C-alpha positions as CSV (number, residue, x, y, z in Angstrom):
1,M,20.5,18.3,-6.1
2,K,20.3,15.6,-8.8
3,P,23.4,13.4,-8.9
4,P,25.6,13.6,-12.0
5,A,24.6,11.3,-14.8
6,T,26.6,8.2,-15.1
7,K,26.5,5.2,-17.4
8,T,26.7,1.6,-16.1
9,L,26.7,-1.5,-18.3
10,W,26.0,-4.8,-16.6
11,R,27.5,-7.5,-18.9
12,N,26.0,-11.0,-19.2
13,A,23.6,-10.8,-16.3
14,T,20.6,-13.0,-15.7
15,L,17.6,-10.7,-16.3
16,I,14.0,-11.0,-15.3
17,A,12.8,-8.0,-17.3
18,M,9.0,-8.1,-16.7
19,D,8.5,-6.5,-20.1
20,D,5.6,-7.5,-22.3
21,A,7.7,-9.9,-24.5
22,N,9.5,-11.8,-21.7
23,R,7.4,-11.2,-18.6
24,S,9.2,-13.3,-15.9
25,R,11.2,-15.6,-18.3
26,P,14.8,-15.3,-17.2
27,F,17.4,-14.7,-20.0
28,R,21.0,-13.8,-20.4
29,G,21.8,-10.3,-21.5
30,D,23.3,-6.9,-20.9
31,L,21.7,-3.9,-19.2
32,L,22.8,-0.3,-19.8
33,I,21.6,2.6,-17.7
34,D,22.4,6.2,-18.7
35,G,21.8,8.5,-15.8
36,A,18.3,7.8,-14.4
37,I,17.1,5.9,-17.5
38,I,17.4,2.4,-18.8
39,A,19.1,3.0,-22.2
40,A,19.3,-0.6,-23.6
41,V,18.7,-4.2,-22.8
42,G,20.0,-7.1,-24.9
43,P,22.9,-9.4,-25.8
44,D,26.3,-8.1,-26.6
45,L,25.5,-4.4,-26.2
46,E,28.2,-1.9,-27.4
47,V,30.1,-0.4,-24.5
48,P,29.9,3.4,-24.4
49,P,33.3,5.0,-24.0
50,D,32.4,6.6,-20.7
51,A,30.5,3.6,-19.1
52,R,31.4,1.6,-16.1
53,V,31.3,-2.1,-17.0
54,V,30.3,-4.7,-14.4
55,D,30.9,-8.4,-14.9
56,A,27.4,-9.7,-14.0
57,Q,27.9,-13.4,-14.8
58,T,26.8,-14.3,-11.2
59,L,24.1,-11.6,-10.9
60,L,20.4,-11.5,-11.3
61,I,18.8,-8.1,-12.1
62,T,15.1,-7.4,-11.8
63,P,12.9,-4.3,-11.8
64,G,12.4,-2.9,-8.3
65,F,9.3,-4.1,-6.5
66,V,6.4,-1.8,-6.2
67,N,4.6,-1.8,-2.8
68,A,1.2,-0.5,-3.8
69,H,-0.3,-0.2,-0.3
70,M,1.5,0.5,3.0
71,H,1.3,2.7,6.1
72,S,4.6,4.1,7.3
73,W,2.9,5.7,10.3
74,E,2.4,2.2,11.8
75,S,6.2,2.1,12.4
76,L,5.4,3.5,15.8
77,F,3.0,0.6,16.6
78,R,4.9,-2.4,15.3
79,G,4.2,-5.5,17.5
80,T,1.5,-3.8,19.6
81,S,-1.2,-6.4,19.1
82,E,-1.8,-10.1,18.7
83,R,-3.8,-11.4,15.8
84,L,-7.3,-9.9,16.0
85,P,-10.1,-8.9,13.6
86,L,-9.4,-5.5,12.1
87,E,-12.0,-3.5,14.0
88,L,-10.7,-4.9,17.4
89,W,-7.1,-4.8,16.3
90,S,-7.5,-1.0,15.7
91,L,-8.5,-0.6,19.3
92,E,-5.4,-2.4,20.4
93,T,-3.1,-0.5,18.1
94,Y,-4.3,3.0,17.3
95,P,-5.3,5.9,19.5
96,V,-9.0,5.9,18.4
97,V,-9.8,8.3,21.2
98,D,-7.6,10.8,23.0
99,A,-5.0,10.8,20.3
100,V,-1.8,12.7,20.9
101,P,-0.3,14.4,17.8
102,V,3.0,12.9,16.7
103,P,5.8,15.5,16.7
104,D,7.0,16.3,13.2
105,R,10.6,15.1,14.0
106,L,9.2,11.7,15.0
107,V,7.1,11.6,11.8
108,Y,10.2,12.2,9.8
109,L,12.1,9.4,11.7
110,R,9.3,6.8,11.6
111,T,9.1,7.4,7.8
112,L,12.8,7.0,7.4
113,V,12.7,3.7,9.3
114,A,9.8,2.4,7.1
115,G,11.6,3.5,4.0
116,M,14.8,1.8,5.0
117,D,12.9,-1.5,5.7
118,A,11.3,-1.2,2.2
119,L,14.5,-0.4,0.3
120,R,16.5,-3.1,2.0
121,G,14.0,-5.7,0.8
122,G,14.1,-4.5,-2.9
123,T,11.2,-2.1,-2.9
124,T,12.0,0.9,-5.1
125,S,8.6,2.4,-5.3
126,L,5.8,2.6,-2.8
127,L,2.4,4.0,-2.1
128,D,2.3,5.3,1.5
129,D,-1.2,5.8,2.8
130,V,-0.3,8.3,5.5
131,G,-2.6,8.7,8.5
132,E,-2.3,11.2,11.3
133,L,-4.4,11.2,14.4
134,P,-6.1,13.3,15.4
135,T,-5.5,15.3,12.2
136,Q,-2.9,15.6,9.4
137,S,-1.1,18.9,9.1
138,A,0.9,20.5,6.4
139,E,4.0,20.1,8.6
140,S,3.5,16.4,9.3
141,L,3.0,15.7,5.6
142,A,6.1,17.6,4.7
143,A,8.1,15.5,7.2
144,V,7.0,12.4,5.3
145,F,8.0,13.8,1.9
146,D,11.3,15.1,3.4
147,A,12.2,11.6,4.7
148,Y,11.6,9.9,1.4
149,A,13.5,12.6,-0.4
150,E,16.5,11.9,1.9
151,L,16.4,8.2,1.4
152,G,16.2,8.3,-2.4
153,I,13.2,6.0,-2.7
154,R,10.3,6.6,-5.1
155,A,7.1,7.3,-3.2
156,T,3.5,8.4,-3.6
157,C,2.2,9.7,-0.3
158,T,-1.4,10.4,0.5
159,G,-3.5,12.9,2.3
160,G,-5.9,10.7,4.2
161,I,-9.3,11.4,5.8
162,A,-12.6,9.9,6.9
163,D,-15.7,12.0,7.5
164,V,-18.3,9.6,8.7
165,A,-18.6,9.4,12.5
166,P,-16.9,6.2,13.9
167,V,-20.2,4.9,15.3
168,D,-21.8,5.0,11.9
169,R,-19.0,2.8,10.4
170,L,-20.4,-0.1,12.4
171,P,-23.5,-2.2,11.5
172,F,-26.2,-3.0,14.1
173,V,-25.5,0.0,16.3
174,D,-29.1,1.2,16.1
175,R,-30.0,-2.1,17.9
176,L,-27.1,-2.0,20.4
177,L,-27.1,1.7,21.4
178,T,-30.0,3.9,22.6
179,P,-30.9,7.0,20.5
180,D,-29.3,9.2,23.1
181,Q,-26.0,7.2,23.0
182,L,-26.0,7.4,19.2
183,T,-26.6,11.2,19.3
184,E,-23.8,11.6,21.9
185,A,-21.4,9.5,19.8
186,R,-22.1,11.5,16.6
187,E,-21.8,14.8,18.4
188,A,-18.5,13.8,19.9
189,A,-17.1,13.3,16.4
190,S,-17.1,17.0,15.7
191,T,-19.3,16.7,12.6
192,G,-19.7,19.5,10.1
193,P,-19.9,20.0,6.4
194,Y,-16.7,22.1,6.5
195,V,-14.6,19.0,6.7
196,V,-14.6,18.1,3.0
197,E,-13.9,21.7,1.9
198,R,-11.0,21.9,4.4
199,F,-9.6,18.6,3.2
200,L,-9.7,19.6,-0.4
201,R,-7.9,22.9,0.4
202,F,-5.3,20.8,2.3
203,C,-4.8,18.6,-0.8
204,R,-4.5,21.4,-3.2
205,A,-1.7,22.9,-1.1
206,A,0.0,19.5,-0.9
207,F,-0.1,19.1,-4.7
208,D,1.4,22.6,-5.1
209,R,4.2,21.9,-2.5
210,H,5.0,18.2,-3.0
211,H,3.7,16.7,-6.2
212,G,6.6,16.1,-8.6
213,R,9.3,16.7,-6.0
214,E,12.8,15.2,-6.5
215,Y,12.5,15.4,-10.3
216,G,9.2,13.5,-10.3
217,R,10.3,10.8,-7.8
218,L,7.8,12.0,-5.1
219,R,4.1,12.5,-5.7
220,F,1.0,13.2,-3.8
221,A,-2.3,11.2,-3.9
222,V,-5.8,11.8,-2.5
223,A,-7.1,9.2,-0.1
224,P,-10.6,9.1,1.4
225,S,-10.0,6.3,3.8
226,A,-12.7,3.9,2.7
227,P,-16.3,4.2,1.4
228,Q,-17.9,3.2,4.7
229,R,-15.8,5.9,6.4
230,S,-16.5,8.6,3.8
231,T,-19.5,10.6,2.6
232,D,-20.4,10.7,-1.0
233,E,-19.4,14.4,-1.1
234,L,-15.9,13.5,0.1
235,M,-15.4,10.7,-2.3
236,T,-16.7,12.6,-5.4
237,G,-14.8,15.7,-4.4
238,A,-11.6,13.7,-4.0
239,A,-12.1,11.9,-7.3
240,R,-12.5,15.2,-9.1
241,L,-9.4,16.6,-7.5
242,A,-7.3,13.5,-8.4
243,Q,-8.4,13.8,-12.0
244,E,-7.6,17.5,-12.1
245,Y,-4.0,16.8,-11.1
246,G,-3.6,13.5,-12.9
247,A,-3.0,11.9,-9.5
248,V,-3.8,8.6,-7.8
249,L,-7.1,8.3,-5.9
250,H,-6.5,5.7,-3.2
251,M,-9.1,4.0,-0.9
252,H,-9.5,0.9,1.2
253,L,-12.2,-1.4,-0.2
254,L,-14.1,-4.2,1.5
255,E,-11.4,-5.5,3.8
256,T,-13.8,-7.2,6.2
257,K,-17.2,-8.7,6.1
258,L,-18.3,-6.1,8.6
259,Q,-17.5,-3.4,6.1
260,A,-19.5,-5.2,3.4
261,I,-22.6,-5.3,5.7
262,V,-22.2,-1.6,6.5
263,G,-22.1,-0.8,2.8
264,Q,-25.3,-2.7,2.0
265,Q,-27.1,-1.3,5.0
266,R,-26.2,2.2,3.9
267,Y,-26.7,2.0,0.2
268,D,-29.0,-1.0,-0.3
269,A,-26.3,-2.1,-2.8
270,T,-22.8,-3.3,-2.5
271,I,-20.1,-0.7,-2.0
272,V,-18.6,-1.4,-5.4
273,E,-22.1,-0.9,-7.0
274,H,-22.4,2.3,-5.2
275,L,-19.0,3.5,-6.3
276,A,-20.0,2.7,-9.9
277,G,-23.2,4.7,-9.5
278,L,-21.2,7.7,-8.3
279,G,-18.9,7.4,-11.3
280,I,-15.9,6.8,-9.1
281,L,-14.9,3.6,-10.8
282,D,-14.3,5.7,-13.9
283,T,-11.7,7.7,-12.2
284,P,-8.2,7.2,-13.8
285,N,-5.5,6.1,-11.4
286,L,-8.0,4.6,-8.9
287,T,-6.3,2.2,-6.5
288,L,-8.3,0.1,-4.1
289,A,-6.6,-1.8,-1.3
290,H,-7.8,-5.3,-0.2
291,G,-11.0,-6.1,-2.2
292,I,-11.9,-9.3,-0.3
293,W,-15.6,-9.2,0.2
294,L,-16.6,-8.9,-3.5
295,T,-19.6,-10.3,-5.2
296,D,-19.4,-11.7,-8.7
297,N,-21.1,-8.5,-10.0
298,D,-18.5,-6.4,-8.1
299,I,-15.7,-8.3,-9.8
300,E,-17.2,-7.7,-13.2
301,L,-17.5,-4.0,-12.5
302,L,-13.9,-3.8,-11.3
303,G,-12.7,-5.8,-14.3
304,S,-14.4,-3.4,-16.7
305,S,-13.0,-0.4,-15.0
306,S,-9.5,1.0,-14.9
307,A,-9.2,0.4,-11.1
308,S,-6.3,-1.4,-9.6
309,I,-6.9,-3.8,-6.7
310,V,-4.0,-4.2,-4.2
311,H,-3.7,-7.7,-2.6
312,N,-2.3,-7.6,0.9
313,P,-2.2,-11.3,1.9
314,L,-0.1,-11.1,5.0
315,S,-2.1,-8.4,6.8
316,N,-5.3,-10.2,5.7
317,L,-4.0,-13.3,7.4
318,K,-3.0,-11.6,10.5
319,L,-6.3,-9.9,10.9
320,G,-8.4,-12.8,9.7
321,S,-10.0,-10.6,7.1
322,G,-10.4,-13.2,4.3
323,V,-8.9,-14.0,1.0
324,L,-9.0,-11.9,-2.2
325,P,-10.6,-13.7,-5.1
326,W,-7.4,-13.8,-7.2
327,R,-8.6,-16.0,-10.0
328,R,-12.0,-14.4,-10.5
329,L,-10.3,-10.9,-10.7
330,H,-7.8,-12.2,-13.3
331,E,-10.6,-13.8,-15.3
332,E,-12.3,-10.4,-15.5
333,D,-8.9,-8.7,-16.5
334,A,-8.8,-6.6,-13.4
335,T,-5.4,-5.1,-12.5
336,V,-4.0,-6.8,-9.4
337,A,-1.0,-5.3,-7.5
338,L,0.6,-6.4,-4.2
339,G,1.1,-4.5,-0.9
340,T,2.5,-5.2,2.5
341,D,-0.1,-3.0,4.3
342,G,1.2,-1.5,7.5
343,T,4.1,-2.2,9.8
344,A,1.6,-3.1,12.6
345,S,-0.9,-5.2,10.6
346,N,1.9,-7.0,8.8
347,D,4.9,-6.0,11.0
348,S,7.2,-6.1,7.9
349,L,7.6,-4.1,4.7
350,R,9.5,-6.9,2.9
351,M,7.8,-7.4,-0.5
352,L,9.4,-10.9,-1.1
353,E,7.4,-12.2,1.9
354,V,4.2,-10.8,0.2
355,V,5.2,-12.4,-3.2
356,K,5.6,-15.8,-1.6
357,Q,2.5,-15.6,0.4
358,A,0.4,-14.4,-2.6
359,A,1.7,-17.5,-4.5
360,L,0.8,-19.9,-1.7
361,L,-2.3,-18.6,0.0
362,H,-4.8,-19.4,-2.8
363,T,-4.0,-23.1,-2.8
364,L,-6.3,-23.2,0.3
365,T,-9.3,-21.6,-1.4
366,D,-9.7,-23.8,-4.5
367,P,-8.7,-27.5,-4.9
368,D,-8.1,-27.0,-8.7
369,P,-4.4,-26.2,-9.2
370,A,-5.2,-24.6,-12.5
371,T,-6.7,-21.7,-10.5
372,W,-3.7,-21.1,-8.3
373,P,-1.5,-18.1,-8.9
374,S,1.6,-18.8,-11.0
375,S,5.0,-17.4,-10.2
376,D,4.7,-15.2,-13.3
377,E,1.4,-13.8,-12.1
378,V,2.6,-12.8,-8.7
379,L,5.9,-11.3,-10.0
380,W,3.8,-9.3,-12.5
381,A,1.5,-8.1,-9.7
382,A,4.6,-7.1,-7.7
383,T,6.0,-5.0,-10.6
384,R,3.8,-4.1,-13.5
385,G,0.6,-4.3,-11.5
386,G,2.1,-2.1,-8.8
387,A,3.3,0.3,-11.5
388,R,-0.2,0.8,-12.7
389,A,-1.6,1.0,-9.2
390,T,0.8,3.8,-8.3
391,G,0.0,5.8,-11.5
392,L,3.3,5.0,-13.2
393,P,2.4,2.2,-15.7
394,D,5.0,3.3,-18.3
395,T,7.7,4.5,-15.9
396,V,8.5,1.7,-13.4
397,G,8.1,-2.1,-13.2
398,A,10.1,-3.4,-16.1
399,L,13.6,-3.4,-17.5
400,E,13.1,-1.9,-20.9
401,P,14.5,1.2,-22.6
402,G,12.9,4.5,-21.6
403,R,11.8,3.4,-18.2
404,V,13.6,4.7,-15.1
405,A,16.5,2.7,-13.7
406,D,14.8,1.3,-10.6
407,L,16.3,-2.1,-10.2
408,V,17.4,-4.8,-7.8
409,V,20.7,-6.7,-8.2
410,F,20.8,-10.2,-6.6
411,D,24.0,-12.1,-6.1
412,L,23.2,-15.6,-7.2
413,E,26.1,-17.1,-5.3
414,A,25.6,-15.2,-2.0
415,T,23.2,-17.6,-0.4
416,T,21.5,-21.0,-1.0
417,S,18.4,-19.4,-2.5
418,F,19.5,-19.9,-6.1
419,T,21.7,-23.0,-5.6
420,P,21.6,-25.2,-7.5
421,A,20.6,-23.2,-10.5
422,G,17.0,-24.1,-11.3
423,D,14.1,-21.9,-12.5
424,T,15.3,-18.5,-11.4
425,A,11.9,-16.9,-11.4
426,R,10.4,-19.7,-9.2
427,Q,13.4,-19.5,-6.9
428,L,12.9,-15.8,-6.6
429,V,9.3,-16.3,-5.6
430,F,9.7,-19.4,-3.3
431,S,13.3,-19.4,-2.1
432,E,14.7,-15.9,-1.9
433,N,14.0,-13.8,1.2
434,G,16.1,-10.7,0.4
435,S,19.4,-12.0,1.8
436,S,20.8,-12.3,-1.7
437,I,20.2,-8.6,-2.6
438,A,23.5,-7.0,-3.3
439,E,22.4,-3.6,-4.6
440,V,19.2,-1.5,-5.0
441,W,19.1,1.4,-7.5
442,V,16.5,4.1,-7.8
443,D,16.6,6.7,-10.6
444,G,19.9,5.3,-11.7
445,E,21.4,5.9,-8.2
446,L,22.8,3.3,-5.9
447,V,20.8,3.6,-2.7
448,V,21.5,0.3,-1.0
449,Q,24.8,-1.6,-1.2
450,G,25.5,-4.7,0.8
451,G,22.4,-4.3,2.8
452,R,23.2,-0.7,3.9
453,M,21.7,2.6,2.9
454,T,24.1,4.8,1.0
455,R,22.4,8.2,1.6
456,V,21.7,8.2,5.4
457,D,23.3,7.1,8.7
458,E,21.1,4.2,9.7
459,A,22.6,3.8,13.2
460,A,22.0,7.4,14.1
461,I,18.5,7.3,12.7
462,L,17.5,4.2,14.6
463,A,19.1,5.4,17.8
464,E,17.1,8.7,17.7
465,F,13.9,6.9,16.7
466,R,14.1,4.4,19.6
467,T,14.4,7.3,22.0
468,L,11.6,9.5,20.7
469,A,9.3,6.5,19.9
470,A,9.7,5.1,23.4
471,H,8.7,8.5,24.9
472,Y,5.7,8.8,22.6
473,C,4.6,5.2,23.0
474,S,4.7,5.5,26.8
475,E,1.3,6.9,26.3
476,G,0.2,3.6,24.8
477,E,-1.3,2.2,27.9
478,R,-3.4,5.3,28.5
479,M,-4.6,5.1,24.9
480,R,-5.6,1.5,25.2
481,E,-7.4,2.2,28.5
482,A,-9.4,4.9,26.6
483,N,-10.1,2.5,23.8
484,A,-11.1,-0.3,26.1
485,R,-14.5,1.1,26.7
486,L,-15.3,0.5,23.0
487,V,-14.3,-3.1,23.0
488,P,-17.6,-4.6,24.2
489,L,-19.6,-2.8,21.5
490,V,-17.1,-3.6,18.7
491,S,-16.9,-7.3,19.9
492,E,-20.6,-7.7,19.7
493,V,-20.8,-6.0,16.3
494,H,-18.1,-8.3,15.0
495,R,-19.9,-11.4,16.4
496,R,-23.1,-10.4,14.7
497,A,-21.4,-9.6,11.5
498,S,-19.6,-13.0,11.5
499,Q,-23.0,-14.8,11.9
500,T,-24.8,-12.8,9.2
501,P,-25.2,-14.5,5.8
502,W,-23.6,-12.6,3.0
503,P,-24.8,-11.2,0.7
504,L,-27.5,-9.8,2.8
505,K,-31.0,-11.2,2.2
506,Q,-33.1,-9.9,5.1
507,P,-34.9,-6.7,4.2
508,D,-34.8,-5.6,7.9
509,L,-31.0,-5.4,7.8
510,R,-31.1,-2.9,5.1
511,T,-31.7,0.1,7.3
512,P,-29.8,3.1,6.0
513,I,-27.1,4.5,8.3
514,P,-27.0,8.3,8.3
515,T,-23.7,9.6,7.0
516,Q,-22.1,12.3,9.2
517,H,-19.1,14.5,8.7
518,S,-16.2,14.0,11.2
519,D,-12.6,15.0,11.8
520,W,-11.9,11.5,13.0
521,S,-9.8,9.3,10.7
522,T,-8.5,5.7,10.6
523,P,-6.0,3.9,8.4
């Protein structure tokens, strides 16, 4: 049930509105919310007779952060691995083989835990790329939506899939495995053309059941895992479905060099060039996570498209994936958003950590300080860029009349972060770690106060999650033992990929890899 509409006027606050006129320039002003909507922003607003008035002299109010790429399901696997390249990290973290389905109650709890982590750090809207191994069910997806409905956060949740056999997502396998071994690996993947049709039916049912829940606060998105893990039939079918429902189409893109090599082997072109050829770059609401191993032509194609690129600097550092070409993407007017990635590849869903790292990381890639991200740019990516990436460009991401009242209230005197008073926007980027957050509002409702959730019993949730998670994760060693037999092959593939010049020049490396249908999926 939607809470009763109330009016709140914050008087004389410091505002970072992230609107077109002010961007991240702090200014003094009043903020009036009426129910779920921002009604007015400006100096000396008239007080409605039925409004609650807050003296905000010592408060900073910003739009809520938008986490445009995360994986709540990794809440079960937090801290399971050291820093490793993605393909090897996956073998340490995920049940690549012999996966045991997660009980629906545990799915619900792990999503609550992830959402609590996000909300407490000032994230009011997120794109959760949900993965289930061995398969995603209607019941497990419903548990995710139910958790976010309970918390009060704004969320776009995906139905994810990959339909290329795992062995065919790796380069050089035709040189490292015998024909019989390749055949055996492909047959073990339960291939079949029915997978795409079944997935699209699953998505249609999810749209009908979940898209627009909680007065539009919750939405469904279609998510072929990544081009190297997906057939063209899957990607084009998903793109058509997303367009039909006006929904987000979400994919991973060129996170590692190994993936870039696979793409060029398979297509004799870059993955981005192939997506352009399929018409997928023309899909409205296309969101692509990572975008590290891009050529200049790729960047130009992305800049001329409506696609959003989600920068995940912390997970990219942990997994040694590389660095997104921030300045080149901005030069081509590409939309750049920010994401935490998962709670096992980052181990945190705190967006302020991502904001700071995005501002600092690129000082290592170019000696020219003129190319480094500004505080304004990274705050824009964390709000307005994320709004566009999650398909809500005119709904969230700014404090301006008509947008929803998703906002974060910082106490400027609670910690040392804003003391002494300097450039508030820069202090938000470089000094603040979330400890100054006093309140978080979503849809005009107070959902975090004094660091505590207002809608749920955190202690009870965490206690139950610890118990059920410990029982499920007791299977972890068995899982890693099963994955261990894949480590020598993946290690050798990674070694060869690391030593291969990029872009590929050698014609003998451009041997197409056959695409196969499979039930197996990865994040």
